[in-house]
Every structure is written in C-alpha cells, then in structure tokens.
ZAVEXPA-701998 format. One record per residue (C-alpha): residue number from 1; residue in three letters; x, y, z. Coordinates in nm, 2 decimals, m for minus. Example, Ala and Ser with C-alpha at 12.3 -4.5 7.8 and 13.67 -1.06 7.14 Angstrom:
<atoms>
<atom k="1" r="ALA" xx="1.23" yy="m0.45" zz="0.78"/>
<atom k="2" r="SER" xx="1.37" yy="m0.11" zz="0.71"/>
</atoms>
This chain:
<atoms>
<atom k="1" r="UNK" xx="10.04" yy="m2.08" zz="m19.49"/>
<atom k="2" r="UNK" xx="9.93" yy="m2.14" zz="m19.11"/>
<atom k="3" r="UNK" xx="9.74" yy="m2.47" zz="m19.15"/>
<atom k="4" r="UNK" xx="9.79" yy="m2.80" zz="m18.99"/>
<atom k="5" r="UNK" xx="9.91" yy="m3.10" zz="m19.20"/>
<atom k="6" r="UNK" xx="9.56" yy="m3.22" zz="m19.24"/>
<atom k="7" r="UNK" xx="9.43" yy="m2.92" zz="m19.35"/>
<atom k="8" r="UNK" xx="9.72" yy="m2.88" zz="m19.62"/>
<atom k="9" r="UNK" xx="9.59" yy="m3.19" zz="m19.75"/>
<atom k="10" r="UNK" xx="9.24" yy="m3.07" zz="m19.78"/>
<atom k="11" r="UNK" xx="9.35" yy="m2.71" zz="m19.91"/>
<atom k="12" r="UNK" xx="9.54" yy="m2.91" zz="m20.21"/>
<atom k="13" r="UNK" xx="9.25" yy="m3.12" zz="m20.29"/>
<atom k="14" r="UNK" xx="8.99" yy="m2.85" zz="m20.30"/>
<atom k="15" r="UNK" xx="9.25" yy="m2.65" zz="m20.51"/>
<atom k="16" r="UNK" xx="9.26" yy="m2.92" zz="m20.75"/>
<atom k="17" r="UNK" xx="8.90" yy="m2.96" zz="m20.79"/>
<atom k="18" r="UNK" xx="8.87" yy="m2.57" zz="m20.84"/>
<atom k="19" r="UNK" xx="9.09" yy="m2.61" zz="m21.14"/>
<atom k="20" r="UNK" xx="8.97" yy="m2.93" zz="m21.26"/>
<atom k="21" r="UNK" xx="8.61" yy="m2.74" zz="m21.30"/>
<atom k="22" r="UNK" xx="8.76" yy="m2.46" zz="m21.47"/>
<atom k="23" r="UNK" xx="8.98" yy="m2.63" zz="m21.73"/>
<atom k="24" r="UNK" xx="8.71" yy="m2.90" zz="m21.82"/>
<atom k="25" r="UNK" xx="8.40" yy="m2.68" zz="m21.79"/>
<atom k="26" r="UNK" xx="8.22" yy="m2.93" zz="m21.58"/>
<atom k="27" r="UNK" xx="8.11" yy="m2.91" zz="m21.22"/>
<atom k="28" r="UNK" xx="8.32" yy="m3.10" zz="m20.98"/>
<atom k="29" r="UNK" xx="8.20" yy="m3.24" zz="m20.67"/>
<atom k="30" r="UNK" xx="8.38" yy="m3.29" zz="m20.33"/>
<atom k="31" r="UNK" xx="8.30" yy="m3.57" zz="m20.08"/>
<atom k="32" r="UNK" xx="8.14" yy="m3.44" zz="m19.75"/>
<atom k="33" r="UNK" xx="8.30" yy="m3.18" zz="m19.57"/>
<atom k="34" r="UNK" xx="8.29" yy="m3.09" zz="m19.18"/>
<atom k="35" r="UNK" xx="8.30" yy="m2.74" zz="m19.03"/>
<atom k="36" r="UNK" xx="8.64" yy="m2.71" zz="m19.06"/>
<atom k="37" r="UNK" xx="8.69" yy="m2.87" zz="m19.41"/>
<atom k="38" r="UNK" xx="8.43" yy="m2.59" zz="m19.52"/>
<atom k="39" r="UNK" xx="8.63" yy="m2.30" zz="m19.36"/>
<atom k="40" r="UNK" xx="8.95" yy="m2.44" zz="m19.53"/>
<atom k="41" r="UNK" xx="8.75" yy="m2.41" zz="m19.86"/>
<atom k="42" r="UNK" xx="8.65" yy="m2.03" zz="m19.79"/>
<atom k="43" r="UNK" xx="9.03" yy="m1.98" zz="m19.70"/>
<atom k="44" r="UNK" xx="9.10" yy="m2.11" zz="m20.05"/>
<atom k="45" r="UNK" xx="8.85" yy="m1.88" zz="m20.23"/>
<atom k="46" r="UNK" xx="9.01" yy="m1.59" zz="m20.02"/>
<atom k="47" r="UNK" xx="9.37" yy="m1.70" zz="m20.17"/>
<atom k="48" r="UNK" xx="9.22" yy="m1.70" zz="m20.50"/>
<atom k="49" r="UNK" xx="9.09" yy="m1.32" zz="m20.45"/>
<atom k="50" r="UNK" xx="8.73" yy="m1.42" zz="m20.51"/>
<atom k="51" r="UNK" xx="8.51" yy="m1.15" zz="m20.30"/>
<atom k="52" r="UNK" xx="8.30" yy="m1.31" zz="m20.03"/>
<atom k="53" r="UNK" xx="7.97" yy="m1.21" zz="m20.20"/>
<atom k="54" r="UNK" xx="8.06" yy="m1.38" zz="m20.53"/>
<atom k="55" r="UNK" xx="8.16" yy="m1.69" zz="m20.38"/>
<atom k="56" r="UNK" xx="7.86" yy="m1.86" zz="m20.48"/>
<atom k="57" r="UNK" xx="7.96" yy="m1.82" zz="m20.84"/>
<atom k="58" r="UNK" xx="8.26" yy="m2.06" zz="m20.80"/>
<atom k="59" r="UNK" xx="8.12" yy="m2.30" zz="m20.55"/>
<atom k="60" r="UNK" xx="7.74" yy="m2.40" zz="m20.41"/>
<atom k="61" r="UNK" xx="7.72" yy="m2.67" zz="m20.10"/>
<atom k="62" r="UNK" xx="7.45" yy="m2.91" zz="m20.01"/>
<atom k="63" r="UNK" xx="7.40" yy="m3.18" zz="m19.79"/>
<atom k="64" r="UNK" xx="7.10" yy="m3.36" zz="m19.89"/>
<atom k="65" r="UNK" xx="6.83" yy="m3.12" zz="m19.72"/>
<atom k="66" r="UNK" xx="6.81" yy="m2.76" zz="m19.64"/>
<atom k="67" r="UNK" xx="7.03" yy="m2.68" zz="m19.31"/>
<atom k="68" r="UNK" xx="7.28" yy="m2.98" zz="m19.33"/>
<atom k="69" r="UNK" xx="7.57" yy="m2.94" zz="m19.12"/>
<atom k="70" r="UNK" xx="7.77" yy="m3.17" zz="m19.33"/>
<atom k="71" r="UNK" xx="7.77" yy="m3.07" zz="m19.68"/>
<atom k="72" r="UNK" xx="7.94" yy="m3.15" zz="m20.03"/>
<atom k="73" r="UNK" xx="8.09" yy="m2.87" zz="m20.24"/>
<atom k="74" r="UNK" xx="8.03" yy="m2.83" zz="m20.60"/>
<atom k="75" r="UNK" xx="8.31" yy="m2.61" zz="m20.81"/>
<atom k="76" r="UNK" xx="8.17" yy="m2.46" zz="m21.10"/>
<atom k="77" r="UNK" xx="8.34" yy="m2.34" zz="m21.44"/>
<atom k="78" r="UNK" xx="8.27" yy="m2.01" zz="m21.56"/>
<atom k="79" r="UNK" xx="8.03" yy="m2.15" zz="m21.79"/>
<atom k="80" r="UNK" xx="7.78" yy="m2.31" zz="m21.54"/>
<atom k="81" r="UNK" xx="7.76" yy="m2.00" zz="m21.27"/>
<atom k="82" r="UNK" xx="7.49" yy="m2.09" zz="m21.06"/>
<atom k="83" r="UNK" xx="7.34" yy="m2.35" zz="m21.29"/>
<atom k="84" r="UNK" xx="7.34" yy="m2.69" zz="m21.11"/>
<atom k="85" r="UNK" xx="7.06" yy="m2.73" zz="m20.89"/>
<atom k="86" r="UNK" xx="7.07" yy="m2.95" zz="m20.55"/>
<atom k="87" r="UNK" xx="6.95" yy="m3.23" zz="m20.74"/>
<atom k="88" r="UNK" xx="7.26" yy="m3.28" zz="m20.90"/>
<atom k="89" r="UNK" xx="7.45" yy="m3.35" zz="m20.64"/>
<atom k="90" r="UNK" xx="7.55" yy="m3.74" zz="m20.59"/>
<atom k="91" r="UNK" xx="7.38" yy="m3.76" zz="m20.25"/>
<atom k="92" r="UNK" xx="7.13" yy="m4.04" zz="m20.15"/>
<atom k="93" r="UNK" xx="6.95" yy="m4.06" zz="m19.81"/>
<atom k="94" r="UNK" xx="6.90" yy="m4.44" zz="m19.69"/>
<atom k="95" r="UNK" xx="6.64" yy="m4.49" zz="m19.40"/>
<atom k="96" r="UNK" xx="6.69" yy="m4.75" zz="m19.17"/>
<atom k="97" r="UNK" xx="6.43" yy="m4.86" zz="m18.94"/>
<atom k="98" r="UNK" xx="6.37" yy="m5.17" zz="m18.68"/>
<atom k="99" r="UNK" xx="6.18" yy="m5.45" zz="m18.80"/>
<atom k="100" r="UNK" xx="6.01" yy="m5.52" zz="m18.50"/>
<atom k="101" r="UNK" xx="5.94" yy="m5.21" zz="m18.26"/>
<atom k="102" r="UNK" xx="5.85" yy="m5.43" zz="m17.97"/>
<atom k="103" r="UNK" xx="6.21" yy="m5.62" zz="m17.97"/>
<atom k="104" r="UNK" xx="6.45" yy="m5.36" zz="m18.07"/>
<atom k="105" r="UNK" xx="6.72" yy="m5.14" zz="m17.90"/>
<atom k="106" r="UNK" xx="6.66" yy="m4.78" zz="m17.86"/>
<atom k="107" r="UNK" xx="6.92" yy="m4.68" zz="m18.14"/>
<atom k="108" r="UNK" xx="7.14" yy="m4.34" zz="m18.12"/>
<atom k="109" r="UNK" xx="7.32" yy="m4.16" zz="m18.38"/>
<atom k="110" r="UNK" xx="7.62" yy="m4.31" zz="m18.27"/>
<atom k="111" r="UNK" xx="7.48" yy="m4.68" zz="m18.31"/>
<atom k="112" r="UNK" xx="7.37" yy="m4.57" zz="m18.68"/>
<atom k="113" r="UNK" xx="7.72" yy="m4.42" zz="m18.75"/>
<atom k="114" r="UNK" xx="7.91" yy="m4.73" zz="m18.61"/>
<atom k="115" r="UNK" xx="7.71" yy="m4.96" zz="m18.79"/>
<atom k="116" r="UNK" xx="7.77" yy="m4.76" zz="m19.14"/>
<atom k="117" r="UNK" xx="8.13" yy="m4.72" zz="m19.06"/>
<atom k="118" r="UNK" xx="8.15" yy="m5.09" zz="m18.97"/>
<atom k="119" r="UNK" xx="8.11" yy="m5.16" zz="m19.33"/>
<atom k="120" r="UNK" xx="8.46" yy="m5.00" zz="m19.43"/>
<atom k="121" r="UNK" xx="8.30" yy="m4.68" zz="m19.53"/>
<atom k="122" r="UNK" xx="8.52" yy="m4.37" zz="m19.46"/>
<atom k="123" r="UNK" xx="8.34" yy="m4.07" zz="m19.26"/>
<atom k="124" r="UNK" xx="8.37" yy="m3.81" zz="m19.56"/>
<atom k="125" r="UNK" xx="8.15" yy="m4.05" zz="m19.75"/>
<atom k="126" r="UNK" xx="7.87" yy="m4.00" zz="m19.48"/>
<atom k="127" r="UNK" xx="7.69" yy="m3.65" zz="m19.44"/>
<atom k="128" r="UNK" xx="7.44" yy="m3.59" zz="m19.14"/>
<atom k="129" r="UNK" xx="7.26" yy="m3.87" zz="m18.97"/>
<atom k="130" r="UNK" xx="6.93" yy="m3.78" zz="m18.84"/>
<atom k="131" r="UNK" xx="6.76" yy="m3.99" zz="m18.59"/>
<atom k="132" r="UNK" xx="6.40" yy="m3.95" zz="m18.56"/>
<atom k="133" r="UNK" xx="6.13" yy="m4.08" zz="m18.32"/>
<atom k="134" r="UNK" xx="5.86" yy="m4.21" zz="m18.53"/>
<atom k="135" r="UNK" xx="5.47" yy="m4.18" zz="m18.45"/>
<atom k="136" r="UNK" xx="5.51" yy="m4.56" zz="m18.35"/>
<atom k="137" r="UNK" xx="5.76" yy="m4.50" zz="m18.10"/>
<atom k="138" r="UNK" xx="6.05" yy="m4.66" zz="m18.31"/>
<atom k="139" r="UNK" xx="6.35" yy="m4.47" zz="m18.35"/>
<atom k="140" r="UNK" xx="6.45" yy="m4.43" zz="m18.72"/>
<atom k="141" r="UNK" xx="6.80" yy="m4.33" zz="m18.85"/>
<atom k="142" r="UNK" xx="6.83" yy="m4.13" zz="m19.19"/>
<atom k="143" r="UNK" xx="7.16" yy="m4.15" zz="m19.34"/>
<atom k="144" r="UNK" xx="7.30" yy="m3.91" zz="m19.63"/>
<atom k="145" r="UNK" xx="7.57" yy="m4.08" zz="m19.82"/>
<atom k="146" r="UNK" xx="7.77" yy="m4.06" zz="m20.12"/>
<atom k="147" r="UNK" xx="7.52" yy="m4.19" zz="m20.41"/>
<atom k="148" r="UNK" xx="7.77" yy="m4.46" zz="m20.48"/>
<atom k="149" r="UNK" xx="7.77" yy="m4.57" zz="m20.10"/>
<atom k="150" r="UNK" xx="7.38" yy="m4.60" zz="m20.08"/>
<atom k="151" r="UNK" xx="7.36" yy="m4.96" zz="m20.22"/>
<atom k="152" r="UNK" xx="7.61" yy="m5.08" zz="m19.97"/>
<atom k="153" r="UNK" xx="7.42" yy="m4.90" zz="m19.68"/>
<atom k="154" r="UNK" xx="7.08" yy="m5.02" zz="m19.81"/>
<atom k="155" r="UNK" xx="7.24" yy="m5.37" zz="m19.76"/>
<atom k="156" r="UNK" xx="7.26" yy="m5.35" zz="m19.38"/>
<atom k="157" r="UNK" xx="7.05" yy="m5.60" zz="m19.18"/>
<atom k="158" r="UNK" xx="7.13" yy="m5.53" zz="m18.83"/>
<atom k="159" r="UNK" xx="7.23" yy="m5.23" zz="m18.61"/>
<atom k="160" r="UNK" xx="7.37" yy="m5.31" zz="m18.28"/>
<atom k="161" r="UNK" xx="7.16" yy="m5.62" zz="m18.16"/>
<atom k="162" r="UNK" xx="6.83" yy="m5.49" zz="m18.36"/>
<atom k="163" r="UNK" xx="6.72" yy="m5.65" zz="m18.70"/>
<atom k="164" r="UNK" xx="6.63" yy="m5.35" zz="m18.94"/>
<atom k="165" r="UNK" xx="6.47" yy="m5.28" zz="m19.27"/>
<atom k="166" r="UNK" xx="6.64" yy="m5.02" zz="m19.53"/>
<atom k="167" r="UNK" xx="6.52" yy="m4.84" zz="m19.81"/>
<atom k="168" r="UNK" xx="6.64" yy="m4.54" zz="m20.01"/>
<atom k="169" r="UNK" xx="6.41" yy="m4.22" zz="m19.96"/>
<atom k="170" r="UNK" xx="6.39" yy="m3.86" zz="m20.07"/>
<atom k="171" r="UNK" xx="6.56" yy="m3.66" zz="m19.81"/>
<atom k="172" r="UNK" xx="6.49" yy="m3.31" zz="m19.93"/>
<atom k="173" r="UNK" xx="6.20" yy="m3.24" zz="m19.70"/>
<atom k="174" r="UNK" xx="6.36" yy="m3.40" zz="m19.41"/>
<atom k="175" r="UNK" xx="6.43" yy="m3.12" zz="m19.15"/>
<atom k="176" r="UNK" xx="6.55" yy="m3.24" zz="m18.80"/>
<atom k="177" r="UNK" xx="6.37" yy="m3.06" zz="m18.52"/>
<atom k="178" r="UNK" xx="6.66" yy="m2.86" zz="m18.34"/>
<atom k="179" r="UNK" xx="6.61" yy="m2.84" zz="m17.97"/>
<atom k="180" r="UNK" xx="6.80" yy="m2.58" zz="m17.78"/>
<atom k="181" r="UNK" xx="6.89" yy="m2.46" zz="m17.39"/>
<atom k="182" r="UNK" xx="6.81" yy="m2.10" zz="m17.37"/>
<atom k="183" r="UNK" xx="7.02" yy="m1.90" zz="m17.16"/>
<atom k="184" r="UNK" xx="6.96" yy="m1.51" zz="m17.10"/>
<atom k="185" r="UNK" xx="7.25" yy="m1.30" zz="m17.08"/>
<atom k="186" r="UNK" xx="7.36" yy="m0.93" zz="m17.08"/>
<atom k="187" r="UNK" xx="7.69" yy="m0.82" zz="m17.23"/>
<atom k="188" r="UNK" xx="7.88" yy="m0.51" zz="m17.24"/>
<atom k="189" r="UNK" xx="7.89" yy="m0.50" zz="m17.62"/>
<atom k="190" r="UNK" xx="7.80" yy="m0.70" zz="m17.91"/>
<atom k="191" r="UNK" xx="8.17" yy="m0.79" zz="m18.01"/>
<atom k="192" r="UNK" xx="8.25" yy="m1.15" zz="m18.07"/>
<atom k="193" r="UNK" xx="8.47" yy="m1.18" zz="m17.75"/>
<atom k="194" r="UNK" xx="8.20" yy="m1.04" zz="m17.52"/>
<atom k="195" r="UNK" xx="7.97" yy="m1.28" zz="m17.67"/>
<atom k="196" r="UNK" xx="8.17" yy="m1.59" zz="m17.69"/>
<atom k="197" r="UNK" xx="8.28" yy="m1.54" zz="m17.35"/>
<atom k="198" r="UNK" xx="7.91" yy="m1.51" zz="m17.21"/>
<atom k="199" r="UNK" xx="7.78" yy="m1.82" zz="m17.41"/>
<atom k="200" r="UNK" xx="8.04" yy="m2.02" zz="m17.23"/>
<atom k="201" r="UNK" xx="8.05" yy="m1.85" zz="m16.91"/>
<atom k="202" r="UNK" xx="8.42" yy="m1.77" zz="m16.92"/>
<atom k="203" r="UNK" xx="8.63" yy="m1.46" zz="m16.88"/>
<atom k="204" r="UNK" xx="8.64" yy="m1.23" zz="m17.19"/>
<atom k="205" r="UNK" xx="9.04" yy="m1.27" zz="m17.18"/>
<atom k="206" r="UNK" xx="8.98" yy="m1.65" zz="m17.19"/>
<atom k="207" r="UNK" xx="8.72" yy="m1.59" zz="m17.49"/>
<atom k="208" r="UNK" xx="8.96" yy="m1.37" zz="m17.66"/>
<atom k="209" r="UNK" xx="9.21" yy="m1.67" zz="m17.65"/>
<atom k="210" r="UNK" xx="8.97" yy="m1.91" zz="m17.82"/>
<atom k="211" r="UNK" xx="8.93" yy="m1.65" zz="m18.09"/>
<atom k="212" r="UNK" xx="9.31" yy="m1.58" zz="m18.13"/>
<atom k="213" r="UNK" xx="9.36" yy="m1.97" zz="m18.15"/>
<atom k="214" r="UNK" xx="9.12" yy="m2.03" zz="m18.45"/>
<atom k="215" r="UNK" xx="8.88" yy="m2.19" zz="m18.21"/>
<atom k="216" r="UNK" xx="8.56" yy="m1.98" zz="m18.30"/>
<atom k="217" r="UNK" xx="8.36" yy="m2.03" zz="m18.59"/>
<atom k="218" r="UNK" xx="8.14" yy="m1.75" zz="m18.69"/>
<atom k="219" r="UNK" xx="7.84" yy="m1.86" zz="m18.95"/>
<atom k="220" r="UNK" xx="8.03" yy="m2.17" zz="m19.05"/>
<atom k="221" r="UNK" xx="8.37" yy="m1.98" zz="m19.10"/>
<atom k="222" r="UNK" xx="8.66" yy="m1.91" zz="m18.84"/>
<atom k="223" r="UNK" xx="8.68" yy="m1.58" zz="m18.72"/>
<atom k="224" r="UNK" xx="8.99" yy="m1.42" zz="m18.54"/>
<atom k="225" r="UNK" xx="8.86" yy="m1.06" zz="m18.55"/>
<atom k="226" r="UNK" xx="8.76" yy="m1.03" zz="m18.19"/>
<atom k="227" r="UNK" xx="8.59" yy="m0.68" zz="m18.24"/>
<atom k="228" r="UNK" xx="8.36" yy="m0.84" zz="m18.50"/>
<atom k="229" r="UNK" xx="8.00" yy="m0.73" zz="m18.42"/>
<atom k="230" r="UNK" xx="7.73" yy="m1.00" zz="m18.37"/>
<atom k="231" r="UNK" xx="7.40" yy="m0.96" zz="m18.54"/>
<atom k="232" r="UNK" xx="7.05" yy="m1.11" zz="m18.46"/>
<atom k="233" r="UNK" xx="7.06" yy="m1.47" zz="m18.57"/>
<atom k="234" r="UNK" xx="7.43" yy="m1.52" zz="m18.60"/>
<atom k="235" r="UNK" xx="7.58" yy="m1.88" zz="m18.51"/>
<atom k="236" r="UNK" xx="7.90" yy="m1.93" zz="m18.29"/>
<atom k="237" r="UNK" xx="8.06" yy="m2.27" zz="m18.28"/>
<atom k="238" r="UNK" xx="8.34" yy="m2.30" zz="m18.04"/>
<atom k="239" r="UNK" xx="8.57" yy="m2.60" zz="m18.06"/>
<atom k="240" r="UNK" xx="8.53" yy="m2.80" zz="m17.70"/>
<atom k="241" r="UNK" xx="8.23" yy="m2.62" zz="m17.61"/>
<atom k="242" r="UNK" xx="7.95" yy="m2.66" zz="m17.89"/>
<atom k="243" r="UNK" xx="7.70" yy="m2.45" zz="m18.11"/>
<atom k="244" r="UNK" xx="7.52" yy="m2.13" zz="m18.00"/>
<atom k="245" r="UNK" xx="7.25" yy="m1.93" zz="m18.18"/>
<atom k="246" r="UNK" xx="7.27" yy="m1.55" zz="m18.07"/>
<atom k="247" r="UNK" xx="6.93" yy="m1.35" zz="m18.06"/>
<atom k="248" r="UNK" xx="6.99" yy="m1.01" zz="m17.97"/>
<atom k="249" r="UNK" xx="6.74" yy="m0.79" zz="m17.79"/>
<atom k="250" r="UNK" xx="6.65" yy="m0.43" zz="m17.89"/>
<atom k="251" r="UNK" xx="6.64" yy="m0.32" zz="m17.53"/>
<atom k="252" r="UNK" xx="6.96" yy="m0.18" zz="m17.36"/>
<atom k="253" r="UNK" xx="7.00" yy="m0.15" zz="m16.98"/>
<atom k="254" r="UNK" xx="7.05" yy="0.19" zz="m16.79"/>
<atom k="255" r="UNK" xx="7.44" yy="0.10" zz="m16.78"/>
<atom k="256" r="UNK" xx="7.45" yy="0.03" zz="m17.16"/>
<atom k="257" r="UNK" xx="7.45" yy="m0.34" zz="m17.13"/>
<atom k="258" r="UNK" xx="7.29" yy="m0.56" zz="m17.42"/>
<atom k="259" r="UNK" xx="7.05" yy="m0.83" zz="m17.35"/>
<atom k="260" r="UNK" xx="7.08" yy="m1.14" zz="m17.55"/>
<atom k="261" r="UNK" xx="6.96" yy="m1.49" zz="m17.55"/>
<atom k="262" r="UNK" xx="7.21" yy="m1.75" zz="m17.60"/>
<atom k="263" r="UNK" xx="7.04" yy="m2.06" zz="m17.75"/>
<atom k="264" r="UNK" xx="7.27" yy="m2.38" zz="m17.74"/>
<atom k="265" r="UNK" xx="7.23" yy="m2.65" zz="m17.97"/>
<atom k="266" r="UNK" xx="7.14" yy="m2.97" zz="m17.79"/>
</atoms>
C-alpha cells in the first residue's frame, strides 16, 4: 500500500468505522477530514471494490453547509442506505463577533483558528472557519466544529486582543462568497497534464511530475492519470500551488488549441 505513515493511520481508522457501521447497523461519523483524508477514504472504498457511482450508498460527507471544504464522513450500514440527513451530523456552528466594533482588531482566519486551538482542541475537531465582514463593518468568524466542542468554543471571551461575544447559530445557509483571480489560457489539449501546467505557468513535463507524484487532486480525489480529460467546471487542487476551477470555452483556435478560463481561488 503506497501510503505515508499518517495516511495509513487514517486509512485504518476509516476502515474500522466502515466495518463498525456494517456490523452494528448504525451510522458512524468521523471527525473532520481534509482533502488528503477524503482521498484516503475514497481509496478505501476502491479497495473494497465499491464502484465510484455507488459510493454514496456506503458513505456521505457534510461539513455543516453546502460546499464545505472540511467535512465529516458518515459510514452507512446496509439497512440505512442514504437515509441519514445532513441534520444528523454532529456539527455545530459557533459565531464569534467583537463586542465593540470601534475598539477591535481586524480578526483573520488565522486569529480565529489560533484562538480555538488555544483551547486545546485538535484540528480534526474543527471544520471550516468562515470569516465574514458584516454590514456594520465588523469581521465575524463562523466556526464549524464537532458538536461536543461547541460549548467550549462558546466560552471564548477574547480573540487576539479583542473582547468577543459568542453564540451557537445555524450554519446551513451560510455560504461564503468565493473570490477568484481569472486567467485566460489556451492549451493544446484538455488533458490533465496540459491544464495543470497552464494553471500554474510551468512546463507540461513539470506538470506531469506533479501528477505522477500524487500532488494533483481532481474534484477532491488524487488523480495520477495525466491523460484524464478535463470538463467544464472541474476543480483542480495542486499541492504547493492552490486550487483552481476550470471553465472550458467551446471555441477552438485555427491551430486546434482550446481556450480555457482558470479561476484561481483566493
């Protein structure tokens, strides 16, 4: 198994949850998973000979709101295929806002994360942190976390040097406004290696190395198939470079090159 030591630990943990769900006939929830952990989960399902189009019968993921990057996995027994809803996930959202907007720091994602982890909470107990500028000018943090950690986070009274107020809120409708940097590119083909190289302005051979070294994720899964065709709306994440949404134009140049828009996540 070509996994790192850390990935093997995650793999075995997810493997155990999969079989506990099957044996006890109950849904089993993981802690929050990052991009690499999610890929390890899909690797497990593949090793179980579960077809990709049927993976939703065995596991569903959710991070507290639609489009979350850090998510929990819910492993399902045969008797509960698709039945648990998102409301069953043990996730809470804690809103942290400055008490006085005239006398407060401009709090960042790092400030909120540092404050929460300063409580001794491990990173896998925390999901996404959305930092939002409110209409009154203050910067509010929305912390998605494991339900049992919410009371501890709700006890925070200060973030950085700013006195704050906390409350538990419903985060299901909280969609962050995603900003992009648009780049217009042309590629000789829509293969993953060509698009990857164009996205980060490197040679195609360098892009191929990134793919072969398992540094490229296509729609959340590691993809080592450099000839994989990219479709409109596909999302490519590249370790060390960032995350990109690809928009494919229908027009082709006289030399047979494809116009694409690379939308880099900011």
